[in-house]
Structures are given as structure tokens and as C-alpha cells.
N, C-alpha and C positions, 0 to 999 in steps of 0.2 A: 494597213495591209488588210486584205480580205481573202477568205477561202471560199471557193465555189463548192457547194454541196447539192445533193439531190434528196431533199427530205422525203421520207416515206409517207408523211402526212403534212398537211399545210394548215393545221389549226394553230395559228400564231397567237390566238387569244380571242375566243368568242363566248358570248353569253350562253349558258346552258338553258335550254327550254325543255319542258316535258309536255309533249303534245298528247292531248286526249281526243280520241275519235270514236265514233260509234261502230261497233262490229255488226255484222249482218243479223245476229241474234238479239240486238238491242243492248248488249253489255258495252262497257267502255274500255277501250284499249289505251295503254300508255306507251309512248314512244319517246325516249330521251334523244335529243339532238343538240348539236352545237353549231349548226349552220342556219342561222336566222339573222336577218338584218331588216331594219325598218326605215321608212322614209314617209313622213306624214302619217297617215292612217293606213299605210300599206306595209305588209311584211312579205319578204321573199324567204322561203324555206327550202333547204336542200334535203331531199329525201331520195331513197332508193326505191325502185319499184318492187323490191323484194320485201319491203317493210309492210306489215299489216296496216300500219298507220297511213301509209301512202294510199293503199287500196281503199281504205275507209274514207279518207278525205276526198279522193276523186269520185267515189260512189255517192257520198252524201253531201259534199260541198260544205262541210262544217268542221271546225276544229277549235280547240281551246289551247292557247299557249299558257301553260302554267310556269311561272318563273320561280325557281327554288332559291332557298338561302344556303349559305355556306354549310350549315350544320346538316344538310340533307345529303351530302356526298355519299356516306356509307349506304343509305337506303337506295340511292340511284345505282350504286355498284351491284346491289343485290339483284336488280332486274336487268343489268346491262347485257348479260349473256342469255337473255330469254327473248322469245318471240311469240307474238300472238298467232302466227301462222302454223297450221297443222296440215301436213307435215312440215318440218323445218326445211326452208329452201336450201337446196344443195349448195348455193353460193355462200351461205353462212357457215357451213362446215359443221363438224361433229361437236364443236365446243358449245354450240347453242342448244337450248332445249325449248320445247313448246310450253308456254305457261298461260293458261286461260285466266288466272286471277293474279295479275301483277300487283293489285292493290294489297292483297294479303301478304305477298312476298316482301313488298316494300314497307308494309305497316302504315299505309296511308288511308285516309277516309275520304269518301266522295261527297261532293256537294252538287246539287242540281245546277245545270246551266240555265240561265235566264233568257238568253236570246238564241241559243243553239242547243241541240240535243245532247252532246257529250257532257259527261259529268266533269266537274272541276275538282282539283286536288286541294283538300282543306289545309294541308300543311304548307302549301305554297302561298306566300303573301300577296302575290299578284296573279290575276287571271285575265287573259285577253281572249274574249270570244270573237271569232272571225269566220268569214265565209269565203269560199273559193272564187277567185276571179279568173285565173288562167293557169296553165301549166305548160312547161317547155321541156322536151327531152334534151339531155346533154350527151353523155356517153356512158357506156358500161352500166346501163340501167339507172343512171342518176337523172333526177329531174329537178328543175327549179319551179317551185310552186308559189304563185302570187295569191295572197289572201288579203282581204280588207277587214279592218277592225270594226266590229259592231258595238262592243261594250267592254269596258275595263272595270275590274273590281280590285280594290286595294284594301288590305287589312287596315283596320281603324288606326292603329298606331303609326302607320306610314302615311296616312292622308293628312297633309297640311291643310288643304281646303278642297274644293270641288275639282281642281285641275292640277294640283301639284303633289308630288311624292316627296317625302322627307328623305333626302339623299344621305343625311347623316345617320339615320336609323336603318335604312335599307341595306341589307348585306347580300348582294347578288353573288352568284357563283360563275366562274369562268373556266373554260376548258382550253388548255394550251398544250399541244403535242401529247394529248391523251393523259394529261394530269389536271387535277382540279385545283383551282386557286380562288382565294377570296378577293375582296375589293382592295385591301391594302389601305395605306394612309391617304389622306386628302392632300393633293399636290397643288391645288389652285383652282381657279374657275375662269371660264371664258367671259369676255367683256359683255356678252349678251345674256349671261345667266340671269334668270328671273329671281332665283333664290340665292340670297347672300348667306354664307356660312359663318361670317365674322361680323361682329358688331360694328355698326356704322357710327362715325363721330356725330355727336349731337350739337345742334346749333343752339342759339339763344332760347328758342321755344321749347327745347328739350327733345325735339324730333330730329331725325337724321337729316343732314343737309343734302 
């Protein structure tokens, strides 16, 4: 049996990303989002035109996707009801406040971008520097933003080699119906997975068969 519902939000489970973009005065704004998906070296981001991050990205053509870990949820919540816009856009309502230094509120430290101008968040173990390719309006001020990856930085303990992240160590954060969740237990792997999480049987030579 099934029940038909009308969810007020449709975040069935998306990776949390912290977008950093350059403000007009040269400072770096932080925008938490959970509408981001990738294909190859492309990302599509869901942003509202009321976000300072959206205006910065469209104006400068540059963004960093900082991917947080599970332990960063409390810090993200401290900036969740802040905006870099001044005054606060009417659509955001009275529950929001303008905050020019989200770094201090969250307790995060900046690192310089290497391929783009926005600063990276030191506490995030993965940084994805990207540039704007295209943007499409959807409805009610929402936009789909297409960016292309320029460079990826991974914390040393997560880098298995020059092209692989240690998925056993990486503890990403997911956003589901406005709740934060961690990765959970390992359930298995696709037949095409390049990285094996279980030991392979050894042949006569001592190597995996």
C-alpha cells in the first residue's frame, strides 16, 4: 500500500556543499546549499537569485564548492539563518539577519583559492574550484547554475593517490528533509568501483587474483 503526499520540501537526500564566492568588496561569502549534482567535471547547482552567493557567482564567474564533514553540522546551523545581502531580501523574512563575517560566526578559517579568487574553507576536507558555464532560470527566483571543475584539493589523509579519495575515511554530510545525516555503514560497492574496501583473495604469488 502507498499513501500520496505533497512534501513541503523535496530534499530526499543530497550532499551538503558550502559555496564560497567573492563579494563586490573582495571579501568571501559562504552559502550553504544541498542542491548540487555532478556529471564528469561538471556540477549543476540550485540557487535562488535572492542569495548573495548567486549574485556573486553570476558576476564573477567563480565559485568553490567546499564539502563539509559530519562534525561541521553545528557550525553550518550557526550561519543557516544569515545572509550576505544588506538589507535582508524581503523573501527571506524576519528570521534572517545580515552577516558580513560568516567566517567568524561559524568559526572557520580561510585558505586562498589557487585557480579562483574565492577563499576555501580550511575545515572542509575537500575543495572544488570551479568556473561558470551557464545559468537557467526555473521559477520563483530559482536558477540552475552549470559550473565546470578547474581544480580539486583533498586533505592529505583522504588522498589515496593522485586521483582517488579514501571513501573509508571520508565522512560526508547529507541533508534530508532539512535534517543532517552522516554517511552510515558501508553497504557494498558497484562492480565498476576502482577502489576495493575488502581484502582480495591471494593467488600463489601472494598477489590478488
